[in-house]
DRENDRENNU-705774 format. One record per residue: residue number from 1; x, y, z of N, C-alpha, C in turn. Coordinates in steps of 0.2 Angstrom, whole numbers, always signed. Layout:
# residues N
R   seq     n.X     n.Y     n.Z    ca.X    ca.Y    ca.Z     c.X     c.Y     c.Z
R   NUM       X       Y       Z       X       Y       Z       X       Y       Z
...
This chain:
# residues 191
R   seq     n.X     n.Y     n.Z    ca.X    ca.Y    ca.Z     c.X     c.Y     c.Z
R     1      +4      -6      +0      +0      +0      +0      +4      +6      +0
R     2      +2     +11      -3      +5     +18      -4      +4     +22      +2
R     3      +9     +24      +5      +8     +29     +11     +11     +36      +9
R     4      +8     +41     +11     +11     +48      +9     +17     +49     +12
R     5     +22     +52      +9     +28     +54     +12     +27     +59     +18
R     6     +31     +59     +23     +30     +63     +29     +30     +71     +27
R     7     +34     +72     +21     +35     +79     +20     +29     +82     +15
R     8     +25     +77     +13     +20     +79      +8     +14     +82     +12
R     9     +11     +88     +11      +6     +90     +15      -1     +86     +13
R    10      -5     +85     +18     -11     +81     +16     -16     +86     +18
R    11     -21     +87     +13     -26     +92     +15     -33     +88     +16
R    12     -36     +89     +21     -42     +86     +22     -48     +90     +22
R    13     -47     +97     +20     -52    +101     +20     -57    +100     +14
R    14     -63     +99     +15     -68     +98     +10     -70    +104      +7
R    15     -71    +104      +0     -74    +110      -3     -81    +111      -1
R    16     -84    +117      +0     -91    +117      +1     -94    +116      -5
R    17    -100    +112      -5    -104    +112     -11    -107    +118     -13
R    18    -107    +119     -20    -110    +126     -22    -117    +126     -20
R    19    -119    +132     -19    -126    +134     -17    -130    +132     -23
R    20    -136    +128     -23    -140    +126     -28    -142    +132     -32
R    21    -144    +137     -29    -147    +143     -32    -142    +146     -37
R    22    -136    +147     -34    -130    +150     -38    -128    +146     -44
R    23    -128    +139     -43    -127    +135     -48    -132    +135     -54
R    24    -138    +136     -52    -144    +137     -57    -143    +143     -61
R    25    -141    +149     -57    -141    +155     -60    -135    +155     -65
R    26    -129    +152     -63    -123    +151     -67    -125    +148     -74
R    27    -129    +143     -73    -131    +139     -79    -135    +143     -84
R    28    -140    +147     -81    -145    +150     -85    -142    +157     -87
R    29    -138    +160     -84    -136    +167     -86    -128    +167     -88
R    30    -128    +168     -95    -121    +168     -98    -117    +174     -96
R    31    -121    +179     -94    -118    +185     -92    -116    +185     -85
R    32    -110    +183     -83    -108    +182     -76    -102    +185     -75
R    33    -101    +188     -69     -95    +191     -67     -90    +187     -64
R    34     -92    +181     -62     -86    +176     -59     -88    +169     -62
R    35     -83    +166     -64     -84    +159     -66     -83    +154     -61
R    36     -87    +149     -61     -86    +144     -56     -79    +141     -56
R    37     -76    +141     -62     -69    +138     -63     -65    +143     -66
R    38     -59    +145     -64     -55    +150     -66     -49    +147     -70
R    39     -46    +150     -75     -40    +148     -78     -35    +150     -73
R    40     -30    +145     -73     -24    +146     -68     -20    +153     -69
R    41     -17    +156     -64     -13    +162     -66      -8    +161     -71
R    42      -5    +155     -72      +0    +154     -77      -4    +154     -84
R    43     -10    +151     -84     -14    +151     -90     -16    +158     -92
R    44     -18    +162     -87     -19    +169     -89     -13    +173     -91
R    45      -8    +172     -88      -2    +175     -90      +0    +173     -98
R    46      +0    +167     -99      +1    +165    -106      -3    +168    -111
R    47     -10    +168    -109     -15    +171    -114     -13    +178    -115
R    48     -11    +182    -110      -9    +189    -110      -3    +190    -115
R    49      +2    +185    -114      +8    +186    -118      +6    +184    -126
R    50      +2    +180    -127      +0    +178    -134      -4    +184    -137
R    51      -8    +187    -133     -12    +193    -136      -8    +199    -137
R    52      -3    +200    -132      +1    +206    -133      +6    +205    -139
R    53      +8    +199    -140     +13    +197    -146      +9    +198    -152
R    54      +2    +196    -152      -2    +197    -158      -3    +204    -160
R    55      -4    +208    -155      -5    +215    -156      +2    +219    -159
R    56      +7    +216    -158     +14    +218    -160     +15    +216    -167
R    57     +14    +209    -168     +16    +206    -175     +11    +204    -180
R    58      +5    +204    -177      -1    +203    -181      -1    +196    -185
R    59      +2    +191    -182      +3    +185    -185      -2    +180    -182
R    60      -8    +178    -185     -13    +174    -183     -10    +167    -182
R    61      -6    +165    -187      -3    +158    -187      +1    +157    -180
R    62      +4    +162    -178      +8    +161    -172      +3    +161    -166
R    63      -2    +165    -166      -7    +164    -161     -10    +158    -160
R    64     -12    +155    -166     -15    +148    -166     -10    +143    -163
R    65      -4    +143    -165      +1    +138    -163      +2    +139    -155
R    66      +3    +145    -153      +3    +146    -146      -3    +144    -142
R    67      -9    +145    -144     -15    +143    -141     -15    +135    -141
R    68     -13    +132    -146     -13    +124    -147      -8    +122    -141
R    69      -2    +125    -141      +3    +123    -135      +0    +124    -128
R    70      -4    +129    -127      -7    +130    -121     -12    +125    -119
R    71     -16    +123    -124     -21    +117    -123     -17    +111    -122
R    72     -12    +110    -125      -8    +104    -124      -4    +103    -117
R    73      -4    +109    -114      -1    +109    -107      -6    +108    -102
R    74     -12    +106    -104     -17    +104     -99     -22    +110     -97
R    75     -21    +115    -100     -26    +121     -98     -33    +119    -101
R    76     -38    +120     -98     -45    +118    -101     -46    +123    -106
R    77     -48    +120    -112     -49    +123    -118     -55    +129    -117
R    78     -60    +127    -114     -66    +132    -113     -63    +138    -109
R    79     -59    +137    -104     -57    +143    -100     -52    +147    -104
R    80     -48    +143    -107     -43    +147    -112     -47    +151    -117
R    81     -51    +148    -120     -55    +152    -125     -59    +158    -122
R    82     -62    +157    -117     -65    +163    -114     -60    +168    -112
R    83     -55    +166    -109     -49    +171    -107     -47    +175    -113
R    84     -46    +171    -119     -43    +174    -125     -48    +180    -127
R    85     -54    +178    -127     -59    +183    -129     -59    +189    -124
R    86     -60    +187    -117     -61    +192    -112     -55    +197    -112
R    87     -49    +194    -111     -43    +198    -111     -41    +202    -117
R    88     -43    +199    -123     -42    +202    -130     -46    +208    -130
R    89     -52    +207    -128     -57    +213    -128     -55    +219    -124
R    90     -53    +217    -118     -50    +222    -113     -44    +226    -116
R    91     -40    +222    -119     -34    +225    -122     -36    +230    -127
R    92     -41    +228    -132     -43    +231    -137     -47    +238    -135
R    93     -51    +237    -130     -55    +243    -128     -51    +248    -125
R    94     -46    +246    -121     -42    +250    -118     -37    +254    -123
R    95     -35    +251    -128     -30    +254    -133     -34    +258    -138
R    96     -39    +256    -141     -42    +260    -146     -44    +257    -152
R    97     -46    +261    -158     -49    +258    -164     -44    +253    -167
R    98     -38    +255    -168     -34    +250    -172     -33    +243    -169
R    99     -32    +243    -162     -32    +237    -158     -38    +233    -158
R   100     -44    +237    -158     -50    +234    -158     -51    +230    -165
R   101     -49    +233    -170     -50    +230    -177     -45    +224    -177
R   102     -39    +225    -175     -35    +219    -175     -37    +213    -171
R   103     -40    +214    -165     -42    +209    -160     -49    +206    -164
R   104     -53    +210    -167     -59    +207    -170     -57    +203    -176
R   105     -51    +205    -180     -49    +200    -185     -46    +194    -182
R   106     -42    +194    -177     -39    +188    -174     -45    +184    -171
R   107     -49    +186    -168     -55    +182    -165     -59    +179    -171
R   108     -60    +183    -176     -63    +180    -182     -59    +174    -185
R   109     -53    +175    -186     -48    +170    -189     -48    +164    -184
R   110     -48    +165    -177     -48    +159    -173     -54    +155    -173
R   111     -60    +159    -174     -66    +156    -174     -67    +152    -180
R   112     -65    +155    -186     -65    +152    -193     -61    +145    -193
R   113     -56    +145    -190     -51    +139    -189     -53    +134    -184
R   114     -58    +136    -180     -61    +132    -175     -56    +131    -169
R   115     -52    +136    -169     -47    +136    -163     -51    +138    -157
R   116     -55    +143    -158     -60    +145    -153     -67    +142    -155
R   117     -71    +141    -149     -78    +138    -150     -83    +144    -150
R   118     -88    +144    -154     -93    +150    -154     -96    +151    -147
R   119     -98    +146    -144    -101    +147    -137     -96    +149    -132
R   120     -90    +147    -132     -85    +149    -127     -84    +156    -128
R   121     -83    +158    -134     -81    +165    -136     -87    +170    -134
R   122     -93    +167    -136     -99    +172    -134     -99    +173    -126
R   123     -97    +168    -122     -97    +168    -115     -92    +174    -113
R   124     -86    +173    -117     -81    +178    -115     -83    +186    -117
R   125     -87    +186    -122     -90    +193    -124     -95    +195    -118
R   126     -99    +190    -116    -104    +192    -111    -100    +194    -104
R   127     -95    +191    -103     -91    +193     -97     -89    +200     -97
R   128     -87    +202    -103     -85    +209    -104     -91    +214    -104
R   129     -96    +212    -107    -102    +216    -107    -105    +217    -100
R   130    -104    +212     -96    -107    +213     -89    -103    +219     -86
R   131     -97    +221     -88     -94    +226     -85     -93    +232     -90
R   132     -97    +232     -95     -96    +237    -100     -98    +244     -98
R   133    -103    +245     -94    -105    +251     -91     -99    +254     -87
R   134     -96    +250     -83     -91    +253     -79     -85    +254     -84
R   135     -83    +250     -88     -77    +251     -93     -78    +258     -97
R   136     -85    +259     -99     -86    +265    -103     -85    +272     -99
R   137     -85    +271     -92     -83    +277     -88     -76    +280     -90
R   138     -71    +275     -90     -64    +276     -92     -63    +276     -99
R   139     -66    +272    -103     -65    +272    -110     -72    +273    -114
R   140     -74    +280    -115     -81    +281    -118     -82    +278    -124
R   141     -77    +276    -128     -78    +273    -135     -79    +265    -134
R   142     -78    +263    -128     -79    +255    -127     -85    +252    -130
R   143     -91    +255    -128     -97    +252    -131     -97    +252    -138
R   144     -95    +257    -142     -95    +257    -149     -90    +252    -152
R   145     -84    +252    -149     -79    +247    -151     -82    +240    -150
R   146     -85    +238    -145     -87    +232    -143     -93    +230    -148
R   147     -97    +234    -149    -103    +233    -153    -100    +232    -160
R   148     -95    +235    -162     -93    +234    -169     -90    +227    -170
R   149     -86    +225    -165     -83    +219    -165     -88    +213    -165
R   150     -93    +214    -161     -98    +209    -161    -102    +208    -167
R   151    -104    +214    -170    -108    +215    -176    -104    +211    -182
R   152     -97    +212    -182     -94    +209    -188     -94    +202    -187
R   153     -93    +199    -181     -92    +192    -180     -99    +189    -181
R   154    -105    +192    -179    -111    +190    -180    -113    +189    -187
R   155    -111    +194    -191    -112    +195    -198    -109    +189    -202
R   156    -103    +187    -199    -100    +181    -202    -102    +174    -199
R   157    -107    +175    -194    -110    +169    -191    -105    +165    -187
R   158    -100    +169    -183     -95    +165    -180     -96    +165    -172
R   159    -101    +169    -170    -103    +169    -163    -110    +165    -162
R   160    -111    +163    -156    -118    +160    -154    -122    +166    -153
R   161    -127    +167    -157    -132    +173    -157    -136    +172    -151
R   162    -138    +166    -148    -142    +166    -143    -139    +168    -136
R   163    -133    +166    -135    -129    +168    -130    -127    +176    -130
R   164    -125    +178    -136    -124    +185    -137    -130    +189    -135
R   165    -136    +187    -138    -142    +190    -137    -144    +191    -130
R   166    -143    +186    -126    -144    +187    -119    -140    +192    -115
R   167    -134    +192    -117    -129    +197    -115    -131    +204    -117
R   168    -133    +205    -123    -135    +211    -126    -141    +214    -122
R   169    -146    +209    -122    -152    +211    -118    -151    +213    -111
R   170    -147    +210    -108    -146    +212    -101    -142    +218    -100
R   171    -137    +219    -105    -133    +226    -105    -138    +231    -107
R   172    -142    +231    -112    -146    +236    -114    -152    +237    -109
R   173    -154    +232    -105    -159    +234    -100    -156    +238     -94
R   174    -150    +238     -93    -147    +241     -88    -145    +249     -90
R   175    -145    +250     -96    -143    +257     -98    -146    +258    -105
R   176    -150    +264    -106    -152    +266    -112    -147    +268    -117
R   177    -142    +271    -115    -136    +273    -120    -133    +267    -123
R   178    -133    +261    -119    -130    +255    -122    -135    +253    -128
R   179    -141    +253    -128    -146    +251    -133    -144    +255    -139
R   180    -142    +261    -139    -140    +265    -145    -134    +262    -148
R   181    -129    +260    -144    -123    +257    -147    -124    +250    -150
R   182    -129    +247    -147    -130    +240    -149    -136    +239    -154
R   183    -138    +244    -157    -144    +244    -161    -143    +239    -167
R   184    -137    +240    -170    -136    +236    -176    -135    +229    -174
R   185    -132    +228    -168    -131    +221    -166    -138    +217    -165
R   186    -142    +221    -162    -149    +218    -160    -152    +216    -166
R   187    -151    +219    -172    -154    +218    -178    -152    +211    -181
R   188    -146    +209    -179    -143    +202    -181    -145    +196    -176
R   189    -148    +198    -171    -150    +193    -166    -157    +190    -167
R   190    -158    +184    -165    -165    +181    -165    -169    +185    -160
R   191    -176    +186    -163    -180    +190    -159    -184    +185    -154
């Protein structure tokens, strides 16, 4: 029989089971501020490096290769995909028009190549939409830039319109000004 070495710490703390109401809300609401499961700090740092490199050299093939390596290192694909979208959007919105266009192109290419999944990507967009009103305080153009990226990807049928639709509906219900920015996006969503 295997016995743990005396130097190996043994943890007997049990994780608290998630509250059933929170779990149901998480499943029903794609626009969430916190994920039940988070990408590791190393995974987040790697995603950040991949995105920053892309913004410098604009090489989609290199981004694909780096993401495939990240998946191969055991990082959960769904969490990596959401983080690529979330962090990519945050970098783009903070930087401006050119970077937003570049990130939109990169996300489109990754979705077309099936490196990113439409549902995971839509969830990443919804994560950012959940904070867009706050982001717009510091970056007034953020809603316009975000709407433009989403519109382009929806026109190319690369995002899950149902998930995006729920995120846009929630965002617009919280702010009338958001409705103006997302009017063209709403036209592309199922009614």
